[in-house]
C-alpha positions as CSV (number, residue, x, y, z in Angstrom):
1,M,5.5,-41.7,-18.4
2,K,8.2,-39.7,-20.1
3,F,9.8,-36.7,-18.7
4,K,11.9,-33.8,-20.1
5,Y,14.6,-33.0,-17.4
6,K,17.6,-30.7,-16.6
7,V,20.0,-31.1,-13.6
8,Q,22.9,-29.4,-12.2
9,K,25.5,-31.9,-12.0
10,N,27.5,-32.7,-8.7
11,G,30.9,-31.8,-10.2
12,G,29.2,-28.9,-12.0
13,G,27.8,-28.1,-15.5
14,V,23.8,-28.8,-16.6
15,L,22.2,-31.8,-18.1
16,E,19.3,-31.9,-20.0
17,G,17.7,-35.4,-21.2
18,Y,14.5,-37.3,-21.5
19,K,13.6,-40.6,-19.2
20,E,11.1,-42.8,-18.5
21,A,9.2,-42.5,-14.6
22,P,5.8,-43.9,-12.8
23,D,5.7,-39.9,-11.8
24,K,8.3,-36.7,-11.7
25,F,8.5,-37.1,-7.8
26,S,10.1,-40.8,-8.6
27,L,12.1,-39.3,-11.5
28,A,13.3,-36.4,-8.8
29,R,14.2,-39.0,-6.3
30,D,16.6,-40.9,-8.7
31,L,18.5,-38.2,-9.9
32,R,19.3,-36.9,-6.4
33,E,20.5,-40.6,-5.7
34,Q,22.6,-39.8,-8.6
35,G,24.1,-37.0,-7.1
36,D,22.5,-34.3,-9.3
37,T,20.2,-31.4,-8.3
38,P,17.1,-31.3,-10.9
39,I,16.2,-28.0,-12.0
40,Y,13.1,-29.0,-13.8
41,I,11.2,-31.9,-14.7
42,E,7.9,-31.6,-17.0
43,E,6.2,-34.2,-19.0
44,S,7.3,-35.2,-22.1
45,G,4.8,-32.9,-24.8
46,T,2.8,-31.1,-22.2
47,K,3.0,-27.4,-21.7
48,E,2.2,-25.7,-18.3
49,K,-1.3,-25.3,-17.1
50,T,-2.4,-21.6,-17.5
51,S,-4.5,-20.1,-14.4
52,I,-8.2,-20.2,-15.2
53,L,-9.8,-17.3,-13.9
54,K,-13.1,-18.3,-12.2
55,M,-16.0,-16.6,-10.8
56,N,-15.5,-13.2,-8.3
57,F,-17.1,-13.6,-5.1
58,F,-17.8,-10.5,-2.5
59,G,-15.8,-11.0,0.2
60,R,-12.2,-12.6,1.5
61,V,-10.6,-15.3,3.0
62,S,-8.3,-14.3,5.9
63,L,-5.0,-15.6,6.1
64,S,-6.1,-17.4,9.8
65,E,-8.8,-19.1,8.1
66,K,-7.0,-20.5,5.3
67,I,-4.7,-22.0,8.2
68,I,-7.2,-23.4,10.3
69,F,-8.3,-24.9,6.6
70,T,-5.7,-26.5,5.9
71,N,-5.0,-28.4,9.4
72,N,-7.9,-30.1,9.8
73,L,-8.2,-30.8,6.2
74,S,-5.0,-32.6,6.7
75,G,-5.9,-33.8,10.2
76,M,-9.2,-35.7,8.5
77,L,-7.7,-37.3,6.0
78,T,-4.5,-38.8,8.2
79,A,-8.0,-40.1,9.9
80,G,-8.9,-41.2,7.0
81,L,-11.6,-39.7,5.9
82,P,-12.5,-39.6,2.0
83,L,-11.4,-36.0,0.6
84,T,-15.1,-34.8,-0.3
85,R,-16.5,-35.8,2.7
86,A,-13.4,-33.8,4.5
87,L,-14.7,-30.8,2.7
88,L,-18.3,-31.2,3.1
89,V,-17.7,-31.4,7.1
90,L,-15.4,-28.5,6.6
91,Q,-17.5,-26.5,4.6
92,K,-20.3,-27.1,6.9
93,Q,-18.4,-25.6,9.8
94,N,-17.0,-22.4,7.9
95,K,-19.2,-19.5,8.5
96,N,-17.5,-17.1,5.7
97,Q,-19.8,-17.0,2.6
98,T,-17.1,-16.8,0.2
99,F,-15.0,-19.5,1.2
100,N,-18.2,-22.0,1.4
101,K,-18.8,-21.2,-2.1
102,I,-15.1,-22.0,-2.8
103,L,-15.2,-25.1,-0.9
104,N,-18.7,-26.3,-3.1
105,S,-16.4,-25.3,-6.2
106,L,-13.9,-27.5,-4.9
107,I,-16.2,-30.6,-3.7
108,D,-18.0,-30.3,-7.4
109,D,-14.2,-30.1,-9.0
110,I,-13.2,-33.5,-7.5
111,N,-16.5,-35.1,-7.9
112,S,-16.3,-34.3,-12.0
113,G,-12.7,-36.1,-11.6
114,N,-10.3,-33.1,-11.3
115,T,-7.5,-32.7,-8.5
116,L,-7.7,-30.9,-5.4
117,S,-5.2,-28.5,-6.9
118,D,-6.4,-27.8,-9.9
119,G,-10.0,-26.7,-8.1
120,M,-7.5,-24.4,-6.3
121,S,-6.2,-22.8,-9.0
122,K,-9.2,-21.4,-9.9
123,Y,-8.8,-19.6,-7.1
124,P,-5.6,-17.3,-7.0
125,K,-6.4,-14.7,-4.8
126,V,-7.5,-17.7,-2.0
127,F,-4.7,-20.4,-3.1
128,S,-1.1,-18.9,-3.6
129,S,1.2,-20.3,-6.1
130,L,2.5,-21.7,-3.2
131,F,-0.1,-23.5,-2.0
132,V,-1.4,-25.1,-5.4
133,S,2.0,-26.3,-5.9
134,M,2.3,-28.1,-2.8
135,V,-1.0,-29.7,-2.6
136,H,-0.6,-30.6,-6.6
137,A,2.9,-32.3,-5.3
138,G,1.5,-34.5,-2.3
139,E,-1.1,-35.5,-5.0
140,E,1.4,-36.5,-6.9
141,S,3.8,-38.0,-3.9
142,G,0.7,-39.8,-2.3
143,S,1.6,-37.7,0.6
144,L,-1.2,-35.5,0.6
145,P,-1.9,-34.8,4.2
146,K,1.8,-34.2,5.0
147,S,1.8,-31.8,2.4
148,L,-1.7,-30.0,3.5
149,S,0.0,-30.0,7.3
150,E,3.3,-28.3,5.5
151,V,1.2,-25.4,4.0
152,G,-0.5,-25.0,7.1
153,L,2.9,-24.8,9.1
154,N,4.2,-22.1,6.4
155,L,0.8,-20.4,6.7
156,K,1.3,-19.6,10.3
157,K,4.9,-19.2,10.3
158,A,4.3,-16.4,7.7
159,Y,1.6,-14.7,9.7
160,D,3.4,-14.6,12.9
161,L,5.8,-12.9,11.2
162,S,3.8,-10.3,9.3
163,K,1.9,-10.1,13.0
164,K,4.9,-9.6,14.4
165,V,6.1,-6.5,12.2
166,K,2.7,-4.8,12.3
167,S,2.8,-5.2,16.0
168,A,5.9,-3.0,16.2
169,L,4.5,-0.4,13.8
170,I,1.5,0.0,15.6
171,Y,2.6,1.5,18.6
172,P,4.3,4.4,17.1
173,V,0.9,5.3,14.7
174,I,-1.3,5.7,17.8
175,I,0.6,7.8,19.3
176,L,1.0,9.9,16.5
177,C,-2.3,9.9,15.8
178,A,-2.7,10.6,19.4
179,I,-0.5,13.3,19.4
180,I,-2.3,15.3,16.0
181,L,-6.2,14.8,17.7
182,I,-4.7,16.6,21.1
183,G,-3.3,19.2,18.6
184,V,-6.2,19.9,16.7
185,L,-8.6,20.1,20.3
186,M,-5.7,22.6,21.6
187,M,-5.8,24.9,18.0
188,I,-9.5,24.9,18.4
189,F,-10.3,25.4,22.2
190,V,-7.1,26.8,24.4
191,V,-5.4,29.0,21.8
192,P,-8.4,31.0,21.2
193,T,-8.8,32.1,24.6
194,L,-4.8,33.1,24.9
195,T,-4.9,34.7,21.9
196,K,-7.7,37.1,23.2
197,T,-5.7,37.8,26.5
198,F,-2.5,38.7,23.9
199,K,-4.9,41.3,22.2
200,D,-6.4,42.7,25.8
201,M,-3.1,43.2,27.0
202,G,-1.6,44.5,23.3
203,A,1.4,42.2,23.7
204,D,4.3,42.1,20.9
205,L,4.2,38.7,19.8
206,P,7.0,36.5,18.1
207,A,7.2,34.9,15.3
208,S,6.2,31.3,16.3
209,T,3.4,32.7,18.3
210,K,1.9,34.4,15.3
211,F,2.3,31.0,13.5
212,I,0.6,28.8,16.5
213,I,-2.5,31.9,15.7
214,W,-2.7,31.5,12.8
215,L,-2.6,27.4,12.4
216,S,-5.8,28.1,15.1
217,D,-7.5,30.1,13.1
218,T,-7.4,28.0,10.2
219,V,-8.1,24.9,12.2
220,S,-10.8,27.0,13.6
221,N,-12.4,28.8,11.2
222,H,-12.1,26.0,8.7
223,T,-12.2,23.0,10.7
224,I,-14.2,20.4,8.0
225,L,-11.5,22.0,5.2
226,F,-8.7,21.0,7.3
227,L,-9.9,17.8,8.0
228,L,-10.2,17.1,4.8
229,F,-6.4,18.1,4.3
230,L,-5.3,15.7,6.7
231,L,-7.2,12.9,4.6
232,S,-6.1,13.9,1.6
233,I,-2.4,13.8,2.8
234,A,-3.3,10.4,4.8
235,A,-4.9,8.8,1.2
236,A,-1.8,10.2,-0.9
237,I,0.6,8.5,1.6
238,I,-1.4,5.2,0.9
239,L,-1.2,5.6,-2.6
240,F,2.2,6.6,-2.8
241,V,2.9,3.1,-0.7
242,K,0.0,1.2,-3.4
243,L,1.3,2.7,-6.8
244,R,3.2,0.2,-8.8
245,A,5.4,3.0,-10.5
246,T,6.6,4.2,-6.6
247,Q,7.3,0.7,-5.2
248,K,10.7,0.9,-6.4
249,Y,11.6,3.7,-4.9
250,L,10.1,3.2,-1.6
251,D,11.7,-0.5,-1.9
252,Y,15.2,1.4,-1.8
253,L,14.0,3.3,0.9
254,I,13.5,0.5,3.0
255,L,16.7,-1.0,2.8
256,R,18.4,2.2,3.7
257,V,16.7,3.1,6.9
258,P,18.9,2.3,9.6
259,V,17.1,-0.2,12.2
260,V,14.2,-0.9,9.4
261,N,16.6,-2.4,6.9
262,N,18.3,-5.0,8.8
263,I,14.4,-5.9,10.1
264,S,13.9,-6.1,6.2
265,K,16.5,-7.9,5.5
266,E,15.8,-10.4,7.9
267,V,12.1,-10.7,7.1
268,N,13.0,-11.8,3.5
269,T,15.5,-14.1,4.0
270,A,13.5,-15.7,6.1
271,R,10.5,-15.8,3.8
272,T,12.9,-16.8,0.7
273,A,14.4,-19.7,2.8
274,R,11.2,-21.6,4.4
275,T,9.4,-21.3,0.9
276,L,12.4,-22.6,-0.9
277,S,12.4,-25.3,1.5
278,S,8.7,-26.2,1.6
279,L,8.8,-26.6,-1.8
280,L,12.2,-28.6,-2.6
281,S,11.1,-31.1,0.2
282,S,7.6,-31.4,-1.4
283,G,9.4,-32.7,-4.3
284,V,9.1,-29.5,-6.7
285,D,12.2,-28.8,-9.0
286,M,14.3,-25.9,-8.3
287,S,12.9,-23.7,-11.0
288,R,10.0,-23.7,-10.1
289,A,10.2,-23.3,-6.6
290,L,12.0,-20.1,-7.0
291,T,9.7,-19.0,-9.3
292,I,7.3,-19.1,-6.7
293,T,9.3,-17.9,-4.3
294,K,9.8,-14.6,-6.3
295,E,6.0,-14.1,-5.7
296,V,6.3,-14.3,-1.7
297,V,9.1,-12.0,-1.1
298,Q,7.6,-8.5,-1.1
299,N,10.6,-6.2,-2.1
300,I,11.2,-5.6,-5.3
301,Y,15.1,-6.0,-4.8
302,Y,14.2,-9.2,-4.0
303,K,12.3,-10.1,-6.8
304,K,14.8,-9.3,-9.3
305,L,17.5,-11.4,-7.8
306,I,15.5,-14.3,-7.6
307,S,15.1,-14.1,-11.0
308,Q,18.8,-13.3,-11.5
309,A,19.1,-17.0,-9.1
310,I,16.4,-19.0,-12.0
311,T,18.3,-18.0,-15.1
312,S,21.6,-18.8,-13.1
313,I,21.1,-22.6,-12.3
314,E,19.4,-22.6,-15.5
315,K,23.0,-22.1,-17.2
316,G,24.7,-24.3,-14.7
317,S,25.7,-22.1,-11.8
318,P,24.6,-23.2,-7.9
319,L,21.9,-21.4,-6.4
320,S,24.5,-20.5,-3.2
321,A,26.9,-18.4,-5.9
322,S,23.6,-15.8,-6.5
323,F,23.4,-15.8,-2.8
324,K,26.7,-15.1,-2.0
325,D,27.1,-12.7,-4.4
326,N,24.3,-10.2,-3.5
327,T,25.1,-10.0,0.4
328,Q,23.8,-6.7,0.9
329,L,20.3,-8.0,0.5
330,Y,21.0,-11.6,2.2
331,P,23.6,-12.4,4.8
332,V,26.8,-13.9,4.1
333,M,25.5,-17.1,6.4
334,M,22.4,-17.7,4.1
335,G,24.9,-18.2,0.5
336,E,27.4,-20.2,2.9
337,M,24.7,-22.7,4.4
338,I,23.2,-23.2,0.8
339,E,26.3,-24.1,-0.2
340,V,26.9,-26.6,2.3
341,G,23.7,-27.9,1.6
342,E,24.2,-28.4,-2.1
343,E,27.3,-30.1,-1.0
344,T,25.8,-32.5,1.2
345,G,22.6,-33.2,-0.5
346,N,20.9,-31.1,2.2
347,L,19.8,-28.5,1.1
348,S,15.9,-28.2,2.3
349,K,17.0,-29.2,5.8
350,M,19.8,-25.8,5.7
351,L,17.1,-23.7,4.2
352,L,14.9,-24.9,7.3
353,D,17.5,-23.9,9.7
354,I,18.3,-20.7,8.1
355,A,14.7,-19.8,7.9
356,N,13.8,-20.8,11.8
357,F,16.9,-18.8,12.7
358,Y,16.1,-15.4,11.0
359,E,12.6,-15.5,12.2
360,S,13.9,-16.0,15.8
361,E,16.1,-12.8,15.3
362,V,13.5,-10.9,13.6
363,D,10.9,-11.9,16.9
364,N,14.0,-9.8,18.9
365,K,14.4,-7.3,16.8
366,T,10.8,-6.0,16.7
367,K,10.8,-6.6,20.5
368,D,13.7,-4.2,20.5
369,L,12.5,-1.8,18.2
370,S,9.9,-0.5,20.5
371,V,12.3,0.2,23.1
372,I,13.7,2.4,20.1
373,I,10.6,3.9,19.4
374,E,10.2,5.2,23.0
375,P,12.7,7.8,23.3
376,V,11.9,9.1,20.1
377,L,8.6,9.4,20.6
378,M,9.3,11.5,23.6
379,L,11.3,13.5,22.0
380,L,9.0,14.1,19.2
381,I,6.3,14.7,21.9
382,G,8.7,16.7,24.3
383,G,9.7,19.3,21.3
384,A,6.2,19.9,20.3
385,V,5.1,20.6,23.7
386,G,8.2,22.7,24.2
387,F,7.5,24.7,21.2
388,F,4.1,25.1,22.1
389,A,5.0,26.5,25.6
390,V,7.2,29.0,24.7
391,S,5.6,30.7,21.8
392,M,2.2,31.1,23.9
393,I,4.2,32.1,27.6
394,S,6.9,34.4,25.9
395,P,4.3,36.7,25.5
396,I,2.7,36.7,29.2
397,Y,6.3,36.9,30.5
398,S,7.3,39.8,28.5
399,V,4.3,42.2,29.3
400,M,4.4,41.1,32.8
401,S,8.4,42.6,33.3
402,N,6.6,45.4,31.2
403,I,4.2,46.6,33.9
404,K,7.3,46.0,36.7
């Protein structure tokens, strides 16, 4: 087969050309042995396949289900089971009807002569570009079980990383919801009783007390409307987070908020490094690997940086330059270790070391985050309770002092 390739020369500069090879992975290996870094390799005279949008099924396939599927499929193939037989076994074990229909479609595709990656590419909402590309690389290199195992590890690391960040945020959300619930109950049941007492005493009420009484009357007399108002605020916040138009501002805010910005920086660094490491070690060319990595990172500013990196390497610049010039997004260590990896020809190993390091850092910081949040919540609760206590008790003291 004849392939068109583009490489970054070891001494600098970019070279394009055509070469015969059994497959693109053999060509990539030969080019690396010459000291060059492949930017892209594609079969001559072919165009990149477009993803086929197939049937949409109701329901969803969770990340944990995909991890189990990938690891089990890898294990069965390693044990010597044919691919279709392994998929049939997994289909019988699986209880998710949506996933079962997809597995059935994959079996039909393979029996029709298509590859597993071709079948997976029809379901982009279930199998990401990273997933499909690594499976395709495994098929072409003859190491599908190993590639599936690598995908499973990558998915698990992404799942663990996301879970740690979410776990750190659950505690403050629960506390804030509890504060709101207790506040509403006090406005409905406690404040009206005190209000009646103030009227009977004829007390002169301060502004803070009048505000609490007004809020209590509003909640008591229009409870349903008040709850709808709270739900509207919650919906507006969710909509703000989800809207594409506001994503840029939210991402900018995340990069500026103390503590949160460091965690975001390290999460995106870990994701970038692990994804690139997995793809490059599987034989995917640099340009394609960066394109897939751009889909994995969440923040729009990181996506923009990776797009710039793709343009830069295609012009002949080393990958490390893009990261070293943007230390406001990626730590200095990222660019330096990538540069060492490029110089030694061991880039995927260096990226894996970076991923492991920053995943550990995120783990430590999310544990510390809960310790930081606790005193902030205590101050918030104390301030709310203090305001309520002073507002409701001061009129009583005022009346009692007048009686004396």
